N, C-alpha and C positions, 0 to 999 in steps of 0.2 A: 504493500500500500504506500509506504514512504517513497519507494522508487517511482511509482505511478504519479504521486503528487509532485515529485521533483521534475518528472518529464513534462507534466502539464504546465508547471511554472516556466520551464525553459521554452516550451512551445508558445506560451503567452508572451514571453519576452521577445521572441523572434517574430516580429511583425504580427503579434496577436494570432499565432497559428491556431490555437483552440477556437477562437472566435471565427477565424477564417474558414475552418472546416464547417462550422455551424452555418455561416453565411452561404457557402456554396450549396449546402443541403437545402437551405431556404429557397435559393434561386431555382434549383432543379425541381423542388416541390411545386413551386408556382408554375414553372414551365410544363411539368408533367400534367398538372391540372388542366391546362389549356389543351394539351395534346390529347387528353383522354375525354374531354367534354364531348357529349354526344350531339349537342346542338348549341346554337347561339344563346338561347335562353339560359341554359345551364352555365355556359362560359361567362356570360355577362353577370348573372346573379351571384355566382360563387367565386369569381376571381378577385383577389386582393393583391396589390403590389407587395412583393416580399420586403420584410424589414431586414436590412443587411448592414453589418458593421465590418469595417476593414475588408472591403471587397474590391479586388482588381480582376475584372472579367477575363483578361488574357492569362493571368497567372492562376487564378483560382477556379476558373471554369474551363476555358479553352484547353489548357494543358491537360486537364483530366480526360478530354476527348481522345487523346492519344492512347489511353489505356483501354478504351471500350469501343471505339468506332473502327470497324473494318472497312467501311467505304472510304474513298479518297476524300480529303478535305477540299481539293481543287482538281478539276478536270480542265485542262488548258488546250486551246486550239488557236492557231493564228493563220494569217493569210499567206504564210510561206510554207505551209504544210507541216509545221511542227505540232506534235501532239504529246502531251504529258499528263500523267496522273500523279498527284502529290499526296502522300498520306498525312494524317493528322500528326503522327509522330515526327515526320520530317518537318512539318510546319512548326511544331513545338521546338524542335532543335534549332532550326534556322532562325526563328524569331528570338530564341535565346541568344544566339550569336549576335544578332543585331543589337539587342539590349546591352550585351556586354561591350560591343563596339562603342555605343553611345556613351556608356559610363566611362570607358577608357578615354574618350574624347572630352571628358569632364562635363557631360550633360547630366543634369540632375532633375529631380522631381520638380515640375512646374516650368522648366525651360520649354520654350516654344519651338516647334520643328515644322517647317514647311516641306511637304512632300509633293513633288511635281513629276509624277511617273505615269506612263500609260498603263493599260490594263494587263500588266504582266505579273508573274508570280512574285517577283521581288517587291511589288507594291504591297501585297498582303503580308509578306514577311516584315516589311518596314513598319506597317501600321501596328501589327501585333508586338513587334520589338519595342517600338516607341511607347506603347501602352504599358508594357512590362517595366520599362525604365522610368515610367512616370512622366514622360514628356507630354506636352500639350500639342496635339497634332492639328496642323492647318492644312487640310487637303487643297490642292491647287490643280486646276485643269491645265493640260499641256497646250491649250489654245490661248492661254493668257498672253497679253503683250508685256513688254518690259515695264510700261507704266503701271499695268495691273499688278505685276509682281512687286514693283517698288512700293505700291500702296499697301500690299499685304505684309511685306517685310517691315515697313515702318510702323504702320498702325497696329500690326499684330505683334510688334516687338519680338521679331524672330531671332532666335539664337543659332539655329542650324537649318540647313536646307539639304534635301536629297533630290537629285535629278539624274537624267540619263543623257546619252549623246545628243538627243534631239532638243533637250530643254536647257542644258547647262548654259548655252550662250545667251538665252533670254535672261537668265538670272544674272550672268556677268554684266550684261548691258543694263540691267536694272540697278545693280549695286556695285559699280566699278570700284575697285580698291577698298573694299570694306573688310578690314581685318577682324572685326569683332564677331563675324559670322563664320561658323564652321561649315564648310561645303563638302558634301560627300557625293561622289559621282559613280553611277552604274555604267559599265562599259569601258571604253578605252581610257587610259590614264592621261591626265593632263595637269600641268603645273597649276598649283593653287587649289586643287581639289584632292580630297582624301579618297582613295579608291574604295569603293563598296566591297571589292573582292577581299579586303582585309577581314571581312566577317568570317571568311573561311578559316582564319587562324585563331579565332576566338573560341572559347569553350561554349558548348551548346547548353550547359546548365547555367541558369541565371538565378541568383539569389538576391532578393531585395530585403532591405532592412526598414523600408518605409511602411507606413500604415496609410490606408486609403479610405476616406469618407466618400459617401455618395455625392457630396457637394464638391469634391476636388475636381479641378478643371481637367478635361480630357480632349475636347474637340472645339475648334473655333471655325465656324463657317462664315465666309463672306457671301451675303445674299446676292442674287443675280444682278442687282443694280440696274433695273429697267427705268428708274425714275431719277435717281440721284446716286451719290457715292454708295457703294455697298455697305450694308450694316454688318457689324460683327456679332454673330450669334454664338453664345457660349453654351456648350453642353458639358456634362460632367460624367464621372465614372458611374453615375446612376442613370442619367436621363436617356442616353442612347443604348448602352449595352443592356440594361434592364428594361428600359422603356419599350424596346422593340420586341418584347415578348408578344405584345398584341399584334404587331406587324407580322410576326411568324404565324400567329393563329389565322390572321386574315388571308395570307398567301396560301396557307394550307400545306406547307412543307412538313414532311415527316422524316424520321430517321432513315437514312439510306437513299432518299430522293436525290435526283440531279436537278438543281435549281438554276435557272438562267435568268439573270436580270440584265436587260438591255439598257445600260446606262453608263455614262462616261465617268471615270474617276474624277475626283475633285468636287463633286456635288453631293448633297445630302442623300439623294436617292441611292447612290452607290453604296454608302454605308448602311442605309436602311435595309437593303435587300440582299446585296452581295456578301455582306459581312455578318451583321447581327441577326437578321431574320433567318438566314440560311443556317448559320452555325448554332444559333440558339435551338434550332430544330434538328441538329446533328445531321444535316443534309450536306451534299456535295455542291460546292459553288462551281458553276460552269463559267468559264471565261472564253470569249471569242475576241481575240485581240486583232483588230484589222485597222489598216490605214485607209484614208480616203473616205469616199461617201458610203453611206449605208447601202448594202446590197440585199434587198429582200429575198431574192431568189436563193442566194447563198445561205442566208440565215435559215430559211425553211429547210434546206437540205441538211444543214448542221443539226437543227432541232430533231429531225428524223433519225439521222445517222447516230447521234449520241444519246438517243433515247431520253431526252429531257422530259421531266415529269411535271415541273411547275415553271411557269413563264410569267415574268413581270416586265411590262414595257409601257412607255408613255404613249399618249394618243397619236403623236406624230409617227411613231413606229408602226402602230396598228394600222394607220391610214396607208402607209407604204406597203405593208404586208398584204393588204387587201387588193393590191394591184396584181398579185401573183395568183397562181392556180393551186389552191389547197388540195384539190382532188387528186393531184399527182403524188401525194405524200401519205404515208401511213405513220402518224405521230403516236408517241407514247404518252402524250400530254394528258394530265388529269385535272389540272387547275390552271386557269389563265386569268391574270388580273392586270389592271391599268391604274397608273397613278402619275402624278406630275403636273397634269392640267386636267380640267374637266373633260369628260368624254361625251362626244355627241351621240345621241341615241341611235342614229343610223348604223353606227359601227357595231353595236351589240348584235343586231339581227344578222348582219353579214358574217360576223365571226361564228355565230351559232350555226348558220347555214353551211359555212365552209369547214369548220372544225368539229362541229357537233358538240361544242362546249359553251357553257354560259360564261361570258366575259364579266368579271366582277370588278366594280370600281372601288377605289379607296381614296380618302381625302386626308391630307395632313400637310405639314409645312416643314421647311428647314428648321423652324423653331420648335417643332413637336415631332412625336412619333405619330402613328395612325390615330386619328381622332374619330373618323367615321368610315364605315365600309359595308359592303355586302359580303357576308362571311360564308364559308363553305356550307352547302346544304340549304341556304336561304333562298327565298323567292327573289329573282332578279327583276327589278323594275327598271327597264331601260331609261336612262336619263337621270336616275336617282343616284346620289352619292352613297346611299345606304343608311345604316343605323349607327347609334353610338357604339364605339369600340369598348371592349372590356377595359376597365380602369379609368374611363373618362365619363364625365357628365357634361353634355353639350346642350346649350340652349340658344334660342334665337331672341335677340334683344332689340328694343327700339332705340331711338336716339337718346332717351333718358336712361338707357341701360336697364330697363325693366323687361321682364319676359313677356312675350306676345302670345296671342292665341295661335293655334294651329292654322296653317294655310295663310299666315301673314308673313310678309317678307321682313327681314331684319338682319342684324349682324350675327354671324356665327361666333359663339363665345364658349370658352372652356372654364368651368368652375374651378377656382383655385383655393377657395375657403369653404368650409373649415379644413378640407383636406386637399392638398395639391397633388395632381398626378405626377408620378415619377417621370413620365415621358415628355415633360415640358421643359424647355430651355431654362437655364438659370437666369438668363436675361441678356439684354444687349450690352456689350461693353464699349461700343462706339457706334452711334452717339448714345450716351447713357440716358439722356433726357427722353429718348424714345420710349423707355420703360414706363414713363408717366402716362403716355398715350395708350399703351396696350394693356397695362395692368391697372384696372379700374375697379375699386371695390372688391367684390368677390369673384371677379372675372378676368380672364385674359381674352382680349378682343383680337380676332384673327384678321380683320380687314376684308373678309369675304361675306357676301350677302347670300342668303338662302331662305327657304321656308321649310317647315316640317309638316307632313301630312298627318292624318288621324291614326295611321298605323305605325308612326315613329320613323318613317323614312324621310331623309333630308333631300332637298332638291336645290341644286346650285342655281343662283341667279347671276352672279358675276362678282368680280372684284369691285370694291366700292368705287374705284376710279373708272371702271368700265360700264357703269350704269349712268345713263344721262337722260335728260328730258328733251322731248320734241313736242312743241305745242302743248306743253304742260303734261304730257304723257311720259311715264317712266319707260325707258327702253333698255332691255337687257341685251348687251352685245352677244352674250353666249347663246341666248335663245334664238336670235336671228342666224348666228353661225350654224347652229344645229339644223335649222331648216334648210339653209343653203347647201350643207354637206350632203343632202339627199340628192341633189342634182348630179346626174351621171358623169358630167364633165369636170366636176370640181374635186380637187385633192385636198386643199386646205383653204381656209377662209378666216379673215379677221375683219370684224366690224368696228368702225370708229365713228365718232360724232364729227360731222362736217358742218361748219358754220353756215347758217341760212338766214336771210333777212326776214323772211316771213315767220318761220317756225322756231327760230333760235338755233336749233341744230336739226339735221336730218341724218339718218344712218347712211353710211357709205361702206360698201363691201369690197375688200381687196381680196382677190381670188388667185390661187394657183390652179393650173389645169393638169389633167392627167396626160401621160405621155401620148404624143400623136395628136392631141387636140390643140389647135392654134387659136389665138385670140382673134376676134373679128367682130364687125358690127352686127352680123347676123347672129352670132352666139350671144352677144350682149342683149339683143332683142329677145332671143329665146329665154334667157335667164330672167329678164324683166317680166315676161309673160308668166314664167314659172313662179316668180315672186308674187305676182298679182293673184294667181290661183290659190296660193297657200297662206298668204299673210293679210292681216287686217290693214287697211290703208294707213292708219296712224303710225304703224311701225315698219312698213316695208322700206328697204333701202332705195334711195332715190339716185344713187350714184354707184356705178360699178367700175372697178379698175382691175385689169388683168396684170399679173406680175409673175415674173419667172420664179421668184422666191419671196418669202416673207422675212423681214428682219427678225433675227432671233438672238437671244443671249447665248453664250457659250454652253449653257446648260440645256439649250434647246427650246426655251420658252419664247413665245412670240413677243416681240418688243412693241406692244401697242402704243407705248409712249412715243416712240419714234414715228409711228404711223400718224398719231394725232398731231405731232409737231409739224410733220410734212404737210398734212392736210390743212392745217391752219395757215401755213405759209402760202400754199397754193391758192387758197381762197382770198387771202389778203392781197395777193399779186394778180388775182383774176387770171390765173394760168391753169393749164391742164398738163397732165403727164401723158405719155404715150399709152394707148389702149385704155383710155378713160372715157366712160360714156355716162351721160346724164339721161334720166328717164325722159326729160323734156326734149331730147334729141330725136325722139321717135314720134312723128305725127301719127303713125299708124296705131299707136297706143292711145285710144280715145281717152280724153280727160274724164275723170269721174268726179261726181260731186263729193265733197268732203263728208265723210260719215263718221268722223272721229267721235262724235257724241252719242252714237247709236248703241254700242254694246259694251265697250270697254270702260271700266271705271277709271277716273283720274286718280293719280297718287295723292296722298294726303300731305 
C-alpha cells in the first residue's frame, strides 16, 4: 500500500499523471456516449461536455490510439501517384520527434508557431508535435501573400514558422532579416532555415512537465477577412479538441472508417474535420494532396478506389461534383455532409439522385464547433441547417436580444450562461473590442440570420450584411441564390444589392455558367423569364451579370463585399461590365404592374 501511495504521488507530481488518466477516461466516456447513441434525441438529451483537468489531447488521447487502432491514422494520395498509409503508432512517434525538435529549439508552452504547409503528412505531424510541446498553432494557407503572412506574424506575435519549398520564400519576403523568429523548412536545405529533417535525429518519446487547462491557448485562426482586416480567433486545449466531439457525431464517423474532408489546410474546417472529428472517432483521415484546380472527375475516382466511407465538402465542391456522372462509380460512401457556407436546396435532391444518399448540412463558424446540423438517421429537410447540436443551446433573437417566436427571423445566438459550451472560442484577441459586440448578456451572437420552425429545424436567411431592403421589403440574398441555382445553366451565383433611384436597392445576380455554356443576350432573356416564373416581383433580380468566376477568399468563400463595392462603383459611374444585362433591356418582357403589396408582408 505504501508503495502504491508513493507511485500515485510521483504520478501526480509528473504533470498530474493520476488526474491525466482520469481526464482521458472522461473524454473517451463522453465520446463513446455519442458513438453509441441510437438516435439524435438520445444524443442531445444525454450528452454533457466532459469535465477535464490537465488534458492535452495529443499526449493524453491521440497517443493512446497507437495502442488500440489497427486502421491507419492517415491514408495519403497525391497527384504524382504517391500512395501511403501511416499508422497511429508512426504518427505518435513522428509527432514526438517534432515536439522534441521544438523544445530543442527552445520553444516553450505558449510560444506561437505559424504552420504554412500543404496537405501533406508532415502537416499533421507538425500540428500534433506542436500541441504536445504546448505551442500555440497559427494555421496558414499556402495561398497567402507576403502581406498576409506579415500581418499574421506581427499581430499573432509568432515565435516560429514551419514551411516547405513552395512557401518559404513568401515568409522570407514577409519578414526579411528577422532574427527573432525560428524558421524550420521541409524539403531542401537553405541558409537561414533549420531543416525539418532534423526531426529524424530526435527521440520519438516526448515527455512534458507542463500541466494543461482547458483554457490554455492552442489555436489562433485569422478569419477570412471579407470585410476588413482578419480577426484573430483564439481556441484552447478544450474548445476544438473536445468541442469537436459533436462534429464527429454529426459527420457520422466510426472507428475504422476512411474519412475524407475536402478542405484546404490553414482554415478552421480542416481542423474541424480532418483532425479532430476524424481522430476523435478513431477513423482514418484520407488526404488527397493535389496542385492546381479542383478536378471533380479525379476526386470521384479516388472516392471509389479508396473506399471512402464518410465525405465532408463545402457547397462549392458539391456544385462541381454535380457536373460529373455519378452513375459510372460504385462508392462505399455511407455518410455525406456539407459545411462552410449555406447549401442551396437544389443540391440535396441531385446528390440523392446521383449517390443514393441524403446530403446532411451542418452550421458552425471558425469561432465555434458545430452548432446546428442534420444528424445521422434524421429526416433531411432540404434547405434547412438542421437542429441544435448536442452540447449547444441555440436561439433566435430580435434586435433587443430577446427570443422570438417560431417562424420569425432573427439573429442566431448561442447561450453562454449559466453554462458555456466547450466548443466556443475563448474570444477575439484582435480586435478585443469585438468581444463586446458578440458576447451580449447570456448570448454569443453569430452574425447570421435564420428562423426556427415548429419542429426545431433552423432555416438560414443570410449573413446580417447580406440581407437588404428593396422598396421596404427584406431581401435574403441566399434565398434568391437558391432559386437561381435551379436553372440548368448556372454553376454558382451571388446576389448583391444594387443601388436604385426608385426602390433604394434592387437585387443583382452575378452568375457563373456550366462548362460549354456561353454568356449571351438570349441566355440573359431566358434567365429573366425563369426568374419571373419563380419569384415574386418585389424580390426578383433586376440585373444579371455573367462572370467567369466569383471573387473568393483563400478559404473558398464568396467575397460578397467585393461584389457590393464593385456594384456601387459601377452605378455611381453609370457604367456596365461586360455581359451585364438589365431587365429593362428587354422590351419583349412586358412590364407588369407592381404587386408588391399583394401577398408578401413588409418587414417590421
